[in-house]
N, C-alpha and C positions, 0 to 999 in steps of 0.2 A: 760237069761242075760237082764240085766236092762240097759237103756240108756235114754238120754234126749236131749231135744232141748232146745232154750231159755225160761226164767221164768217158770221153773218147767213143762215144758210139756214133762212127763215121759212115757215111754215105755216099755213093757216087751214083750220077744221073747223067745220061746222055741226052741232051736237050735237042738233038737233031732227030731223035727218033719218037716212037709213039709214047715212049715213057713220061715225055713232057706232058701228054694229055692226060695220062692215066695217073701219074704220080707215082709210078713204079721206080724204085730205085735197089741198088744192090746195096747190101751191107759190105763194108770193108773195115769193121772194126777190128783193131790190133788182135789178133790170136796166135799162139805160138805152138809148137808141138809139144803134145802131152795135155792139150786143153786150155781153156780159158786161164790165161794166167800163168800157166805153167812154164813154157818158154822153151827157148833153147838153154845151151849150158855154155860156160865159161869155165873151163877145168871141170871141178866136180859140182860146180854150185848152180842150181838152176835160176834162170833169170824170172824173177817174180815182176809181173807187170801192175803198176798201181798208176791210175791216172786220177787227175783232179776234176773238179766241177766244170771248169774252163779247160779243157785240153788243146793247147796250142799246134797248129799243123802249118806247114808251108809247102809250096810247090817249088821246086829247084830251079833257081835261074837258069841252070845250065843244061837242065833234061827235064822236060814237061812231064815224064813217067816217073819221075822221082819225087817221093813225097818224104818229109821228116816230120814225124809226132813227137811230142814231149809229155813224158809222165815222170815217174821215177829214174827211168833210162830214156835217152834219145834214141828213138828206133827210126829206120827207113824201110821205104818199099822202094823198089826200082821198076815196079811192073803195075803202076797206077792203084796200090792197095790190095792186090791179090794175094802177096805174101809180104811179112815182116820180118827184119832182122835187127836186133840191138845192136848200136853203134858206140855204146857208151857203158860203163859201170853205173851204178847207182849214183846219181848225182843229187839226189833229194835232200831236203833237210827232216829233221825228225818230225812225224806226222802229229803236233801237237801245238799248243800254244794259243795265244789271244789273237790269232790272224783271222778268225771268222768262225762261222758254224760248220764250215766243211773244209776244216784246213787239213791238208794231206801231205804238205811239205814237198810238192812236185813242181815239175819245170813250169813256169806260166809265159814264157815268151822265147822264142827262136829267130835268130837272125842268121841267114846267110849270106855271107859277102858276094855281092854282084860283080867283082872285080877279080876275087881270088878263089878259085874252085877248091872247094875242101875246108876254107875257112868259116867255122860256124861258132857262134855264141849262143848260149842259153843262160836264163836267168829262172830264180826260183822264188818260191812264195817266202822263204824265210830271208830272202836278199843275198844268196849266194849267187856267183857269176862265174862260168867256166868257159873256156874256148877251146877249140881243136883247131888245127891247120892242116890235118892229114885225115880228113874223112872220118874221125872218129878214132883213129888207129892210137892217138895220144890225146889226153886231156889236161888242162892245166886250169886249177883255180886262180881267177883273177879278182879284182875288185878289192884289193887292200884299202882300207879306210873307207869303204862307202858304208853307209848305214845299213843295219840288218831289217829291212824294210822289203815289203812285196814288189818284185820287180814288174812293173807294168809295161814297160816298153823296152826291147833292145834293137837297135837300128845301126846297121853296118853300112858305112858310106858309100853312096854310089859316085863320089868324085875323089875320095882318097883312100887307098886300100886299107891304111893304118888306122884308120878315124874311125871310133865307134861312138854313138849315143845310147844313153840309158836313163830311163826314168823309172822313179819308184813312188810309191804311195803307203801311207801310214794310217789310212782312213779306217782301217778295221780296228785300230787301236785309238781311236779319237785322236789321230796325229794328223793335223791338217797343213803341217810346214811342206814348203815346196821343196822336192828331192830330183834335181835334174843335172846330168853330168854328161862331160865328154872326154875321151882318150884320144890322144895322137899318137899312142904307141901300143896299139893292139890289146888294149886294157891294162897295159901293167902300171898306169898311173891315171887319175882321174882329176880335172878340176870341176868346179860347181859353174853351172849356166844360169842359176836361180836369178841372177841379176836383180832386176826392178820388178820382177812377178811378184803378184801379191800371195799371200800364204794360201794356195788353194791345192788340193791333191792333183798331182799331174798323172793324167791316164794315158797319154799318148805323146810321142814326138815324132815330128816327119820332116826329112830333109828334102827341099826342093829338088826335083830331079835334074833340072834345067840352070839354076843358079846356085851355085856354090857359096856358103855361108848364109843362105837363106833358109830359115828354119821355122816350122809351125808347131804349135802345142795345143792341146787339148785339156781342160782341166774340169773340175767338178761345176764349173762357173761359166766357162767359155773358151774362146780359141785367141791366140797370141801369135804374133809373128815377130821376127827377128831378122834384120838384114847386114847384121855383123857377126854372125857366127854365135850368137848366143850372149852378148855382151849387154845388149839393151832390148827390151822387149815393148810391143805396142799392141793394144787391144784390137781385135777385129769383128767384136761382139755389139756393135752399136745397133744391128738389127736383129740380132740372134736372142732368143728366150734365154734366160738364165738357167742353163740345164747341163747335167753332165755330157761331157764330149768324151766318147769312148773311142772313135777312131777317125783318122784323117787319111785323104789319100788325094793325088793330084791325077786327074782323068788323064790318060795317056794321050787321047786322041784331041778332046777340046781345051785341055791345060786348065779346066776349073779345079778349085778346091771343094772336094766333097766332105761333107761333115756328117758323121754318124753319132746321134745322140742317144741317150738313155730315156724312153720315153716319151720325145718330141720329134720322132720321126728323123729325114736326113734334110739336110740344106746344100746347097751349091753356092758358092761365093765365084764370081768372076775375079780373076786374079790380074786382069789388065791394069787397072790402078794402081794396085798393089806393086806391081813389077815396075811400071813407070815410076812411083815415087822412089823405089828402092834403086833404079838405074839412073836416078835423075841426074844431070850432069852438076846440078847445084849441090848435091848430097843431102838433099832433103829427104827425111825418113818419115814413115806414116806415122801421124799422130793418133794417140788414143782417141777411139771414138769416133773418128770422122770418116769412116768406111762402114 
């Protein structure tokens, strides 16, 4: 199990050993040669490590020993966090501005494609979006035309390798408009999927792993589903408290939608009725508030 505290203080715990009883865990906080933050070198310039309050990390789809962590650089470990290597230049935005009380300008989200090894997207506090298709050997800034807003989620599609989803939030600037986008050409161009969603900050978007075109979003007030790839949206919040939804996942065994909130614990939604409505021969779609 991997987990973290603020500013990239990461830990690893083996829950099959006694550590699960004692609470013991190993620190795998990213450090480089030369001490904290000094780092490896690219040419003559040292790699200076800076991470935000929320430091994103993912476990690779292709190798469970490989971790990706985002700060001002994207860094990689191939040995479960024992050692780290930067695989990007500095991708961060200037560490200032009205984005909050702890604006570091760093990477906020990482998405590794489950279909193409080496294809990785990252988003930053200031709305920059980058991609590499070569495990970090070459990077390209994408996201032309997107607003300069905090990237709250990047999702590489599990159904189409060229598709990627992006959500952004402006709540740190008292901007509560809906920022939700899709690209079908590896991020070269983007279309809005805000559709009929109300003006609420979007914190997370999730693609259904078994149903192409079915999407879920979590906002500051609830959860919504789309059965047509983001053209129209329907509320799934009839029995959910009005609370910020910060994470969504589909349980790989049970198939339930798991909803993580800010301050109101976690909820589980049985997707059986949702799937039946979306797959109905009559074309009937989920109606707002009836689930």
